[in-house]
N, C-alpha and C positions, 0 to 999 in steps of 0.2 A: 677426631672421634665424634660421632653423631650425638646430638641431644644432651651435651654435657653442660652447656652454658647456664642452665637453670639450677644446677646443683650447688649447694653451699660450698664455699671455698674450703671449709674445714673437712669436707667429705670427699673432695676431689681426688685426694691421694688414694682413697679406697677404690674408687672406680678406675683410676689409672693403672692399678695392678692387673687388670684383666688382660691388657694387650702389652706385651713386652716392647720396650723402646725400640724403635726402628722397624717393627714388624709391619708387613704390608697388609692392608685391609682389602678384602675382596669387595667389589662394588655391592652396595645394598640393593635389594630388589623389592618391588612392591608386591607383597603376598596377601594384601588385604583385598582379595578378589570379591566380585559381586556376590558369589555364592556364599562366602564367609560372612559378608555384611548382612545378607538376608536370611541367614541360617535359622531354621526352626528345628528344635531337637529335643531329645529325651535324655535324661540321666539314666545310665545303665550300670547296675552294680556288677562287680566282678563275679559273685556267685551266679548271677543270671547268665553271664557269659559262659561260665564253666558248665552249667547245665544245658544251655541252649545252643552254644557254639556261635560262630560267625553268622551262619545262616539264620539263626534265631534272632540275632540282633538286627539283621537286615529286615526280617519279617515284621518285627514289632515297630521299627522305625517307619517302614513303608506303609504298613497298615494303619499307622497313625497320621499319614499324610505329612510326614516330616522328612527332613533331608540332612540331619546331623545327629551324631551320637556322642555323648560325653561319657568317657570311660575312665574308671579309677585306675591310675597307675600306682599311686600311693594314697591310701585313704585315711580317714580319721580314726580308725582302729589301730593304725600302725602297720597295716598289711601292705606289702609291696607285691603287686599282683602280676609281675612279669619277671623275666630273667635279667636281673641287673648286674652290672659289673662294678657297682659302687661297694667298696669293702664293708662299710659300716651298716649296709642294708642287707647283707647276705642272710643273716639270721631271721630276717623278717619276711623273706620271700615266700609267697604262696603259689605263684605262677598260675593263678586261677584263669588268666587270660590265655594260657597255652602259647601257641606260636603267634606272637603279637604282630610280627610283620605280615603274616598271612591274614590275620584278622583285619588289619588296616587295609591291606590290598583288596580283600573282599568288599569292605565298605566302599572303597573308591570305585571298584568295578560296578557297584550299584548306585553310584552317584551320591554317596553319603559322606558328608564332612566328618572327619575323625578328630575329636577334641580330647586331649589328654588332661584329666583333672589331677592336680598335684596338691595334696594337703601339706602346707608349709610347717607350721609350728605346733599344731596339736598332734602330738605323737606320743601316746602313753607307753609305747614299747621302747622306743629308742631313749626316751627321757629316763627310764629306769635302768636301761642297760648302760647308758653313759650319763650318769647323774651330773657330771661336771659341765655338761652342755644343757642342762635343764634349768627351768625356773626353780628356785629354792624356797623353802619355807622359812620366813624371816624369824620365826620364833626359835627354830633350831639354830639358825645362823647366829643369833644373838648369844647363844650359849656355846658358840664355837664348834657346833656340830653341823653335819650336812644331812638334810632331809629334803627329798623332792616335794615340791608344792603340788597339790592336786586341786582341780577345779571343784568348787562346791556344787556347781551345776551338773557336771557330767561325771565327776569322780575320777577324771583322767588327768594325766600329767602332760606338761607342755615343755617343748624346747624353748630356751631363752631366745627371743627374737633379736636381742642385741648381739648375740654370739656370731661372729663372721663365719665360723665353721658350719653353722646351720644354714647360712646363706649359700655357702659353697655347695652344700648338699643339695639344696633345691635347684641350684644352677646345673649341677651334674645330672639330676633327674630330668630336667628340661632338655638338656643336650641329648640324653638318651631318647627322649620322646621324639625329638626332631629326627634323630637318626633312624628311628623305627618307622618314620613316614607320616606321623601325625601332622595335621594341617594347622593346629593351634594348640597352645597350652592354656590351661585355665587354673589359676592359683586360688586355692581356698585356704581359709584360716591364715591369710597374710595380714595378721593383726595381733594385737595383744589381747589376752583374755579379759573379759568383763563379767564378773559375777560377784556374789557376796563374799567370796573368799579372797578377792584380789588384795585387800589390805594386808594379807599375810604373805604376799608374793614378794620375793627378793630376786632381783635380776643381777647376777654376778658380773655381767659384762656391760652394765649400763654406763652410758657416757652422759654425765650430768649436764654438760654444756651443749648437748645436741637434742633437739626435739625428736620425739618418736616418729612423727610424720616425715621429717627430713631423713632420718636413718633409713626408713623403709623406702623412701624415694631413691636414695642412693643405691640400695640393694636392687631395686627394680631397674635402675640405670645400668648396673653391672650385668643383670640378666639380659637386658635389651641388647647389649653389645656382644652377648655370648651366643645368641641364636638368631636365626633369620625368620622363623615363623612368628605369626602374631602372638602377642601376650594378652590374655584375658584375665580379669580378676573378679572373684565373687566378693561382694561387699554387703554388709548389713543393710537391710531395707531402710532403716532409719537414716542411713548416710545419704540416701537419695533426697531426703527432705531438708537436710541442714547443711549449711556451708561450714567448711573447716572440720575439725576433729573434736567435737564437743564431748564425746564419750570416752576419750582416751584410748581409742582403738588403734591409733596410728594411721588411720585411713583418711587422708585428705584428697578427695577425688580430683579437685581442681589442680592440685599440685602435681598429680600423677599424669596429666594429659600428654606430657612430652615423651612418656615411656610406656604407657598402657594404650593398647589398641581397642580393647573390648571390655566394657563394664557390664557385669551381670548382678544388679541389685536383687536381693532375695525378697520379693514383695509378696509375702504370704500373710493372709489374715491370721493364720495360726501363730505367727510371730508378733503380730501387732493387734492383739485381740481387742483392745479397748479403743482402737482408732475409729472415730466417728460412729461408735456403737449406737444403734438405733436408726442410723441413716440407711435409706434404701440403696441397693446396688453398691454395697461397700466394696466388693471385690474389684469391680471395674474402676471405681473411684480411687481406690488405693493404688492400683497399678498406673492409671492414667496420670494422676497428680504426681506420683513419685517420678515417673519417667519425664513428665513435663519439666519438673524442677531440675532434674539432672541435665536435661537438654539445654535449658536456659543457662545453667552455670557452666557447662562444659563446652557448649558450642556445637557446631556441625561436624567436627572432625572425628571424634571417637564414636565407635559403634556402641550403641546401648541395646543390650539383649537381655532383658530381665528373666530371672527364674520365676516361674509361676507355679502355683500350688496344684498338685495333682492328687492330693490326699484329702480325706474327709474332715479331719479334726478342725473344729472351729469354722468350717466352711458353711455359710448360710445357703440354703437351697442347693445342697450338694447334688450334682448331676451335670449333664452336658451343658446346660445353660450357664452354670457356674464357670465352666471351662471357657465357653464362648465369650462370656462377659470379661474375663481377664484378657483374652486376646484382643477384644475390642478396646479395652483400656490401654493396652500396649500400643496398638495402632494409633489411637487418637492422641496419645501422649507424645508420640514422635520416636517410638522405638524402631529399630531396624529389623529385628526378628524377636524370637523368644525361645525359651527352654522350659520344659516341664520337669518337676522334681517329684518323684515318689520314692521313699526309702527302700521299697522292695521291688521297684520297676514294674509295678502293676498299673498299666495304662488303659484298662478297659474303658473307663469313663472318657478319657481323652480321645480314644478311637471313636467312640460313639458321637462325641461332639464334632470331630473333624469330618465324619461322614455325614453330618447333618447340619446343625445350627452354625458351626464355625467353618463350614466347607469353603465359603467364598471370601473369608476374611484375610487370607494370606496367600502368597507372600506379600509383604508390605512394599510399596514403592519407595525408591530412594530419591529424595528431592535433589534437584540440580545443585542446590547450595552444598549439600553434603558430598555429592560427587566431586565438585570442584575442590572442596576442602581436603579431600582424601587422596588427591593425586600425589603419588610419591610417598604416601604414608602407609606404614604397616610393615610387619616383619622385623 
């Protein structure tokens, strides 16, 4: 089995369950193509797809001079936006994407990389439907009662990241994404919650002798052995700046390099409002320094493709120059590509930037060092 040597011995048995004893493994292939490495894309919501269809997705991506689309298969509201065969997700289906195979095929016909976003543990619908799989409120637990914990930040409920049934669910969604033709999966909320309500969170399946980061690493190892397309992860922007898991998220980026192909740190001024406040050109510096530090820690092999801010909140000098400055920061920092996030898929400012100030900034070149390091890696 590939990439298992780095996993803690105590967790090896979990990973070993993926492949039955004696089963024949098909040869692995390198799916981390140059197109995927250099991808520049937009996050597209499921309601946008429902209203505008596949052709609308192609139009907005192409008119923004991009070549990738991030589509929500399972989002942070609990919506499952496609026709899934997974039993516990049937009640959450919206099918907003319509015929997903046809959607992905249309993207491919137009030279667009199709990335399937899968929200892992933030699921306010399933957590309430199946409370035994959710994070519990410790105050009720102490009284012998069951009450689902809710985030003080969002008011939503979470699935317990320790529960292997929740790992199985994400793996099943990833397998369906691969079968539907997606080029890459992108895991979001692959972490523990962090807000002021966390002291009241109880994790029913917690293993006291296993670190959070090791458990999530083992889960990613299982996923890596279950699909052939590249695995991407969305990570807190602050994780780009610090080594290890200082916030208790369970995200240790250096530990994950043997099972993760693409890292997308969310480097938004809106999320890091006090960072170097008063300094000129903060947006470029935030992205550039964050990517630089990640590249120094992770080395040349992983793809670094940050999420950049395409919305106005906390953006200084909002407009095409703000967009171009972020792209400049990504390029100078050593990024391979970039993605833009707008919660409503409104990318008019990005389009103006890409038709003007940012027109000549991408795609980014892939240095020979990275090319050599990535031979045989991916998928």
